[in-house]
N, C-alpha and C positions, 0 to 999 in steps of 0.2 A: 225418339228411340223406344220409349216405353209403349207408344201406340203401335209401332211396328212390331214389337215383340208380342203385343196383345193379339194382333192379326195372325201371327205365326202360331201362337199357342192355341188360338181358336181353331185354326186349320188342322193342326196336329191332333188335337183332342177329338174333333169331329170325325176325322178320317180314321183314327185309331178305334173309336167307338163303333163305327160302321164295319170296319174290317173284322173286329172281334166277334161281330154277330154273324159273320159268314160261317157256313158249315166247313168242317175240315175238308181239304181236297180229297176227293175220292176218285177212283178209276184212273189214277195216273198210270201211264204206260212205262213199265220198268225196262231198262236195258239189259237186265239179267233175268234168267229164268227163276221160278220159285225155288228150285233146288240150289241154284247158285247163290241166291240171296240168303237162304238158310245156312249154307256153308260159310258164307262171308260173316254172318252174325256170329256163328259158332267160333270161327277162327279169331274174330276180333275180341271175343269175350274170354278166350283161352289164355290165362295168365302164364301158362307154361312156355308160350312163345312170345318173343319180343322181336318184332319186325322193324328193321331200320333200313335206310338206304344203304346201298353197297358201299363199304368203306375200305376194302382192300387196296384199291387203286389210290384212294385218298391218303391212306397211311403211307404208301410208297412216296407220293409227292410231298407230303408234309415232312418227310425225313430228309428232304433235300435242303441242306444247311445254307446253301446260297440264297434261298428264297424265304424260308420260314424259320422261326425260332419259337420255342415254347416259352410261355409266360408263367410265372409262379402263381399269379392271382388275376382277378378281374381288374383291368386297368381303366374301366369306364369312368370312374370318378376322377381319377388323375387327368385323363385325357380331356374330359369335359371342362375341367378348370383351366387347362391350357388353352383350349379353344375360346372359352369365354374371355380370357385375358386378351387374346389376340383381337377378338371382335370389339371389346370395350375400348382398346387402344385406338382402333380405327374410328370408332364413333366419337371419341374424345377429340381426335385430331380433325374431325369433320370430313374424313375420307368417305364415310358412308352416312346415309341419313338414318333417322330414327326408325323409319319404316323398313329400310334394308336391314338394320340391326335386328329388328323384330322378326323379319323373315328368316334370316340366317339362324337365329336362335330358336326358331319355331319348334315346338314340341309335338311329337306325333299324336298324342291324345289331347293336346291342348287346342286343337283347331277350333272346336266349338266354344272354347272358353277364352279365346284370345282377347275379346273385348269385354271389359268389366261393365258395371253399371254406368249409364250415361256416356258410354264410350271412353271412360277414363282408364285408370290402372286396372290390371287384372284383379279378379276377386280373390278372396282368401282360399277358395276351393282350388284355384289354379296352383297355389303353392304346394298342395298335396300332390297334384299331378307332376309338378316339377321334380319331386323327390322320387317318383316311381316311373317316369316316362322312359328313361334311358334303358336300353338293352343292347347287348353286344350283337354284332353281326354274326350270322352263322354261315357255314360253308357247305356246299354240296357240289356234286359233279354231274356234268352232262356228258354221257358217253358219246364218243366220236365213232359211231358205227360205220361211217363211210371210210374210216381208216382201217378198221379190223372188226369183222362181224363176230368173231369168236372171243377175242380178248380186247375189246375196244378201250383205247386210252381215254382218260377223263379230262374234260375241260373244266377247270376249277372256277366256280362262281362264288363270290362272296356277296350275300344279300345284305344291303345296307338299310333296308326299310326299318324305320324306327330307331336307327342307331344315332350315335353322336354326329356323324358326318352326313347324314341323309340330306338335309337342307343346304348344307355347305356345298355339296356336289351339285345340287340343282342350281344354286346361285352361280357357281363357276361355269356350268354348262351354258347358262343363259348368255354369258358374255363371250364365250369362246366359240359358240356355234357359228356366228357370222364369219369367223376366220375360216372355218372348215369349208363353208359354201363358196368362199371367194378363191379357194386354191385352184390353180390351172388344171390340176388333175382330178378335180372334184366331179364325181358321177353320182347323181342323186338316186337313181333307181334304174331298173331294166329299161323303161321307156326312154329315159335320158340317154342311155348307152346306145339303144337302137337308132335314135335320132342322129347321134354322132356317126354311127356306121353308115347311115344312108347318105351322109355328106362327103364320104371319102371316095375318091377315084383312084384306082390302082393303076400302076404302070405295067403290072404283070409279073414282076420279079420279087415282090415283097414277101417277107416271112411273117406268119401270124404267131405271135409270142404272147403267152400268158405267164405271169409270175405270181407266186404266193409267198408271203412272208411266213416263215416257220415260227409259230408261237410268238406272234408279235407282242401281245400284252406282256408276256413273260420275259421279254428281252429288251424292253425300253428302260434304260437306266434313269434314275431320278434326275441326275445332272443333265443328261442329254435332253430329256423330255422338257424340263423347265427351261433350258436354254432355247429350245425350239419355240416354245410358246412366247418367251421373252422377245425372240427375233421378230415374230409377227405382230406382237403388241406394239413394239417400237415403230412399226411401219403404218399403224393405223392413224389416220388424221383425226384431229379434234378430240382425242381421248385425254382423260385425266391421268397424268403419269403416276400420281399418288395412288389412284384407284387401281391402275395396272399393277403397281407394286403390291397392293393388297391382294389382288387376284392371285399373283404368284405366291404370296405368303400363304394364302388359303390352300392352294394346290400343294405347296410344300408340306403343309400340315396333313392334308389328306393322304399323301404318299407315305409319310413317315409315321402315321398313326392308324394304319389299316390293320385292325386286329379282328379276330373272329373266334367263335366257339365251335369246336368239333369234338364230338365224343367226350363231352364234359371237360375238355382241356382247352385252355386259351392259347392262341397262337398269334404271332405278329408277322406280317409280311414285310421283310426287310429290304426287298428290291422289287422293281417293276410295279405296274399298276394292276389293280384288282378288277377282274371282270365282275360286274354287278354294280359298280359305281356309275351313276347316270352320266357323269362327265367323261368316263373312260373312252367311249368311241370317238368323241371329238378330239380328245387329247391324243389318241393314237393316230388319227388321221392328220392332225397338225404335225406330228413328229415325222410321218412319212412324207408329207408335203414339203417339209423343210429339207429333206435329204434326197428325195427321189423325184424323177420327172417321168412323164409319159413319153414313150419312144415309138416311132414308126421306123422299122428296120428295113433299109433298102441296101442289101449287101449279101455277101455269101453266108452260108450257114456256119461255116467254120469260124468266120470273124464274129458272128453273132454269139456263138457259144463261148468264144474267148472273152468277149465283152461281159457276158453274164458271169463268167467265172471271176473276172476282175471285180465285178460288183460285190461278189460275196467275200472278197478279201478286204474287209473294212474293220474299223475299230469300234463300231457301234453295236457289235454282237447281233447283227441282222443277217439272217441267212435266207436266200431266195431259192425256192424250188420253182422249176419252170418247165414249160413244154414249148417246142418249136416245130412248126409245120408250115409247108407252103400252101396248104389248101384248107385246113380247118383248125379251130381252137374252141375251147370251152371257157365261158365266163358267165358268172352268176347262173341264171337258169336258161342260158342260151348256148347254142352251138353256132359258131360263126363260120361261114363257108365263103370261099371265093367263087364268083361266077362272072367270068369275063373280067371286066375292069371295075367290078363293084363287089361289095360285101353283102351277103344275105344271111339271114338268121333263121334258126329253127329252135323249137323247144328242146331243152335238155333236161333229163332226169338222171340222177346218180344211179349207178347199178344197184346200190343197196336200198333204193327207195321202194317202199311197200305201198299197197293200196290203203291209204289212211283216210279216204273220203268218209264223211259222216254217213252212217247207216241211215237209210231213208226211214226206217221204223223207229229210229232213235227218238226219245222223248224230248224234242226241241220245238220251238215255235215253228209253225208252218212256213212263215215267210223266210225263215232261215234255211229250211230244207229246200224250198223252192228256189232260193236265190243262189245256192251253191253251184248248180249246173250252169246257170247263166254266167256267173263270174269265171268259172273254169274254162268255158268255151271262148269267152272274150279274151282270156289270157292266152289261149292257144292262137287265136286269130292275131293278136298283137305280136306275139313272138315269131310267128311264121311269115316270112316275106312272100313265099310263093304259095299259090293255091294247092299245088301238089303236096307240099309239106303240111298245109293246114288240113287237107282231107285225111292224110295218113295219121296225123296226131289226133284228129277228131275221132277217127275210127277206134284208136286205142283208148281214148278217153271214154267213148261210149261203152266199151266192154267193161271198163272199171266201174262206171256208174251202174251198169246192169248187175255186176257182182255185188254191189252194195244195196240192191233192191229198189232202185229208182224206176218208176214207171216209164215205159217207152215214150209216152206222150210228153212227159216232162223233159226227157233228154232231147227229143226231137225239136221241141219248141225252143230250147236253149241253143241248139245247133243252128236252127234256121235263123235265129236272130244274129248270131255271130257271122253266119255265111253272107248276110246282106251287107256287111261292113268290110272295109279293107284296112290294111295295117296302118296306113297314113292317118286315117280318121281316128284311130285309137291312140295315136301318139301325140295328138294335140293336147297340150297341158290344159287341165281344167282347174282353175284356182278354186280352192275350197274356202268358203266363207267361214269367218270366225264363229264357232259354235259355243255360245255361252248359255245354252238352254239348260235349265234345271231338269234333271231326269230322276224318276223314281226307279231305283235299282233294287231288284229282288230276284229270288230264284223263280224259275218258270214253274207254273203249276196249272191244274185244270181250271182253277177259279181266277185266272189272269184277267179275263174280260170283266168279271164282277168287280175286281179291285180297280180296274181302269174306270169303270162307271162311277165308283165311289170317289175317285180322284176328280173326275170331271164335275161331279155334283158339288164338291166342296171347293173347287178351284176358284170360284168367284170370290171367296174370302180373301185370297191373295191378290187377285187382280183389281179388287176394289180399292185397296190402299195404294196411295201414290208412291210410297217408298218400296213396298214389296213388289209392286207391278213392274218395276224397272229390272227386276232380276228373274222374272218368270215369263214364259211364253203364254200365248193366248189359250193354249190347251196343254195339258200335261202329257209328257212322253214317258213311256215305260221301257226299261232295258233289262233284259234277263242276264244275270251273271252266271258264271260257270258253277255247276253243282259239284259237290265233292266227288272225286274219282277214287279208284282203288288205292292209290298212293296216299291220298288224304286220310282215308278210312283206316288203313292197316298200319302205316308206319308210325312209330313213336318219335316224338320230338326229342331233341337233345336236352331239352329242359325238363323232361319227365323221366 
C-alpha cells in the first residue's frame, strides 16, 4: 500500500510541476462578444441585484399541503442518526456486509479518505469530514415549456447530491434495476421500441393508442409503491428475504425523510417520490409494471375510449391522458404510422422544440463539433423506416445545421454516411464494454494538447507499478467537462 501511494504521489507531483510551468491559456474563443462579456462581469459584480432561479411557480407548489410541509429547522442531524441506526442494525444482524455498510454510509467528501493507513480504519482527518459532509438537498424546477410556452408549469426536482440519502438511493437502485428490465412492458430506448414495431403485423382494423400518466412521481403513494416493490421482490428466485426486507426499509426511509432547502426554508415531502433521487425512475417503473399492462386494441373506438375511461377510475390516484387514432401516434421521439399491415416510424419533434444544436464556432473540442452532425443524421436514419421520410428529415436537419454555422462539407459528409446505411443495421444492439478507464477530467482550453503530452510523459510512473497498472489504461484519456454557463455565473445559491 505504501509503495502504491509512493507511485501515485510521484505521478501527481511530476504532473503538477509540469502543468504549472505551462503559460496561461491564451487566445481562447469566447462564445460571447467583448461587449457581452463586459456586461456579464458588470452585472455579476453589481450587489444591487440578486439573481435567483424563478421561484414563483415553486412557491405555488410548495404551498400544496398534501405534498409538502415546512420544517422549523434543519433536520439533517436527526435524520442522519436514524439512518445510521437502521444501517448498523442490518450490519449487526448480518443482513449486509461490512463493505455494503461502508458504501451506504459513504460520505461525499470522504471518497479519497475512505481507506486509512495500511488499508485499516479511516484516519483522524476523516472524522473532521464526517462532521461537515452532510448537507441538505436543494430543490429547483424544470419548466415544462411543451405544456405552456408563456406560463410553463414546473417539474420539481430535489437534488440529493451530497445529502444523507445519496448513497442509500444508489444502493437501492442497484438492486431494483433488474426488476425494471424484466417487466413485460419494459422498453429500453427508441431502438428497442422500433424493433418491437417491426415485428408487429396488423390486421387492418387496430387503433394506435398512446397513454401518458399525469404527474406520475407526484401521485405514487408510499404504501402502494412499497407494496409494488415487495410484490416483485417476493417473486425473485434465490434472493435473501432478510436483505429484501432491508431494501424495503431503506426505501421506506428515503420516502419518509425526503427534505430539502428552498429560499432558506426547510421543507419535507410528505407524499410521493422525489424527482432527483437516482432510484426514483426504477421505483416508478416498477409501480406501473405492477398495475398496468401493454395493450394492442383490436375493437371499436367507442369501446376503446370506454376502456380508457374505466382505467382512470381507480383508487391509486393515477390518471391517464391518451390519444387514439387509426393511422398515427406519437411515442418518445417517434411518429408511428400505419402502412398496409405494418407499422413504420418517422422522426418526431415537439412543436415547442427550438434549434438547440451547438454553434459550430463554439469553443468546444473539434471532435465534439465534428461528431454532432454524424450522430444526428444517424439518429434520423434509425428513426425513419422509409427513404422518403429520411430524405425529408435530413433536409430539415441540414437547414438547422446551416443556421448554426456548420460548413457544408461537414454536413454533407455526415449525411452521406447515414445514407449508406439502413434502419435495420442501426437497430442491431451493440453491447458496450465495461469502461473502467481512469480519465483526466478538466475544462477545455487551448493548451489541452500540451497537458495531454505531460500526462503521457509521466504515465509510465503509474504503469510501472504492478498495483497501479491494474487501474489505468496504457495511455491516458482526457475528457472535457462542461464550462460554467450563464445560470452558473449569475444565479446565487440558496446557501449565500
